Structures are given as C-alpha cells and as structure tokens.
N, C-alpha and C positions, 0 to 999 in steps of 0.2 A: 453340248447343245445341238439339237437337230432342227434346222430351220424348216418351217412349214409354209410360210408366205410372208411377203412384205406388204407394207401399207404405202405404196409408192406408185401412183397412177401413171399411165403412159398416154401419149397422144396418138400413137400409131399402132397398127396391128403388127405384132412381131413375127412377120412371116419367116424371117431367116432363123430366128431362135427356134421356132417350131420345126422348121425344115431340118436343122441340125439334129434336133431330138429324134425326129422321124428317121433320119438317115442312120443314126447310131442304133436305134431299135431294130431297124430292118437288117442291118449288117450283123447285129448280134443274133437275131433270129436265124439268119443263114448259118452263122458259126455254130449255133446250138443244134441245128439240124444235121450237121456233119457227124460222121462217125468220129470217135475220139482221135484216132491216128490222123485223119484228114483235118480235123480241127487244129491239131498241133502244127501240121504243115502250113495251114492257112495263116496261123499266127507268125510263123517264121518267114512266110512270104511277105506279109504286109505289116508286121510289127517293126519298130525302129530298133535295130541292134547296134549299140554304140561302136563295137569293133568293126562292123561292116560299114557303118556311116563314115567312120574316119579312115577306112582303108587298111585297117590292121589285119583283117582276114576277109575271106569271101565265102558266100554261101555256095553250096553245091549248085551246079548249073541248073538242075531240075527244079530248084527252089526259087530261082530268081524270076520275079514277076515285074519288078520295078527297079529303076536305078536306086542306089542306096539312099540318096537324099529324097527321093520320092516317098520313101517309107515314113519320113517325118510328117507327111500329110496323111497318108493312109492309116497310120497307127492311131490317129485321133478318133477313128470311127470303129475301132475294135475295143472289146472289153473282156475282162478275164472271168466274169461271172455275173449272175443276176444282181447281187448286191452292189457290185462295182458299177454296173450300168445304172441301176435305180438311184444310187447316191449321186452320181454325176449328173444325171438328167434332172433330178430334183433341184440341185443348185443352179443349173442352167435355166430351168423354168422360172425359178424365183427371181434371179438377178439379171438374166440375159435380156429380158424385154426392155428394161430401163436403159441399158447400154446401147442396144439397137436404136432406141428412141432418140438418144442424144447425138447420134452420128448418122442415122439413116441406114437403109438396107445395104447399099453398095459398100459403104465404108465398113460396115459391121463385118461383112465377109472377110475383108482384108485384115481387119483388126483381129478377129477371132483366129484366123489361120496363122497370122503372124505370131500371135502370143503362143499358139500351140507349137509352132516350129521352134521358137526361142526357148520354150519350156523343155522340149525334147533335147535340144542341144545342151541346155543347162544340166540335165540329168546325165547326158552322155559324157560331158566333159569331166564330171566327177569320177567316172570309172570308164575311160575310153577303151579299155581292153575287154569290157564285159560282152559276153555273147548271149545274154539274156534279153529276149525281145521286150520292148516297152510298148504297152498298149493302153489306150484310154483317152478320153477327152478332158481329163482333169487338168492338164497343163493349160489348154486353151481356156477352160472355164476359170482357172485361177487368174488368168488375165482379166476376165470379166469381173472377178471379185476385187482385184486390185483397183480397177477403174471405178467400181461402185464405191469403194471405200473413200476415194478422193472426192467423188461427186455427191454422194448421199450418206455421209457418216451418221447423220442424225435421223435417217429414216427408221421407222419402227419395223422390226422383224419378229414375227410370232415364232417362238422356238419351243421345242419339247425338251424338257430337262429331266433325264432319268435320275431318280433319287432312290437307289436301292430297288425295293419291290414296288415303288410308287413312281409316278411321273407328274410333272408340273408343267403347265403351259403358261408362258408369260411373254410380254412384249419387251424386247431388248433393243437398244440402239444398234444400228448396223456397225458402227465403229467397234463396239464390244464384240459382237458376233464374229466379224471378219478379222478384227485385230487379234483375238484369241486364236482363231483358226490359223492365222499366219505364224504366230509365235509357236504354235504346236508343230507346224511343218518344219520350222527351223530347228527346234529342239529334237524332233524325231529324226530329221535328216542328219543332224550331228551324231546322234546315237547309232545311226545305221551305217556310218562310215566304217569300212573294214569288214562288214558282214557280207559274205558271198551269197549268191543265189537270187531268187526273185523276191518280190515283195512290193511295197508301196514306193513309188518314185517320188520321194519327198522333195528332192531338189528340182524336179520338174515343176512341182507346185510352187516352190519358192521362186524359181526363174520365171514362170508364167505370171505370177502375182506382180513381181517387180516390173516385168515387161508391160503389163497392163497399166500400171501406175505411170510409167514413162510415156507410153504411146497415147494415152487418153487425151493428153493436151493437144496432140496433133490431129486426132481423129474426131473429136467432138465438134459440134457446131460452135462457132465463135461466141454466140450469145449465151451458151450454157456455162454457168458459173461453177467453180469448185465449191465444195462444202455447202451445198444447198440446204436450206432449212427443211425440217420434216414436213411431209404432206400427208393428207388423208384421203382415202377414197370416199 
C-alpha cells in the first residue's frame, strides 16, 4: 500500500515539517550535482558509519568533516536516490503535520531529531562493525509514524494498492497502514541479518518507530489524547 494522503486536519501550519522536507531536497540536489566520485566522498563524510560511530575504525583524515556522533544527525538529510528521497518525503508530508500539531514547532524539532538518532543507533547496534554509511530520513520519519499510530489509529489514509497490472485506491484506517508497515520492517529486518553490504536499514525503521511510540507521551500537549477518533476535513 502506498499512502497518498490522510483525512486528519491540523490547527497549525506545519512549518517544521515543510522545512525538513525542503532541507532534505536541497541536500539531495547538491549530492546529485556532484560528480560520482565526489558524491561518494560526500556520503562517507556525512553518512553514519556504525564502525566509526562506535570507534571500531576511523575514516581517513581527509574524509573527516564531523565528529562521529555528529553524523547521526547529518545522515538524516542525505538520501541514496530519487525514489529513496521521494518515498521518505511522501511519508513525512502525510503524517508529519499532525505530529507537529500535537506538540508544537519547538518540541517537534527535538522529537524528530531524537527519533532519527535513536533509529541510527538501533541500526548501528545490529552490526557495529559495518563500514557501510547509513543515509536517509526514514529513521526519524519512522518515529513520526509510531507516534501517529498511537494518536490517530482510526484516521483514514487514502492508499494506492497495486493489483498486478491494475491499481486500486481506497481509504484504510491508519492502524492497518502503519501496523502492516511496521510488521514488514520487522520481518524484512530479520531476513536481512547476516547479509553484508548496503541496502535498506530496516532496524533503523524499527528503532525509530519504537522511539516515536515511547517519546510521544512526553512530547505531546497534555490535552491531546491517545487513540483519537477519526476526523474529516
């Protein structure tokens, strides 16, 4: 299922959600403008490399642009390709505004970045000797999805369902869309254990999702209830 939009209005303008999207797009456009060899260097400079983060190895001096733990932040704004970027930004656009709404702009910055850091650490702890850079906003966005699941499980999400040569659009409760997505990450993560090389950081998704579910109770406004009933625009 590919989510297209939700039916869940907000009371504020999601400045931070839009800002994170713009930042990711601008960084990717800069990446895309670089020659291939310099683009690879850029990823090694600002991507989160588990073995470097945990001190098991070091980058060559000329590649060091940030302290190792600083890359846990910078890696959130890099992406591995157009589809990687578009998929992440679509999820952030659909679900991020509601989470920013329930906690306010300032708290949303801390929540989003905290989920991203915890997600990256979750991925790194699964294979702490890995020298493959992790990039992408999906860990932080997974935190947004985890928070959304607890707050708005009965919100309606318009999804596109591929059916062979045909597609079908339908409204599905967020609990089903996000619940299935989370289960898929767990299953895919389990299947990826032991496979070397790059790929999707499934355990970053799992870690970010769990972080969002845990942290939302601290960051949301006190009057915001869990398991809100469905709303309509």
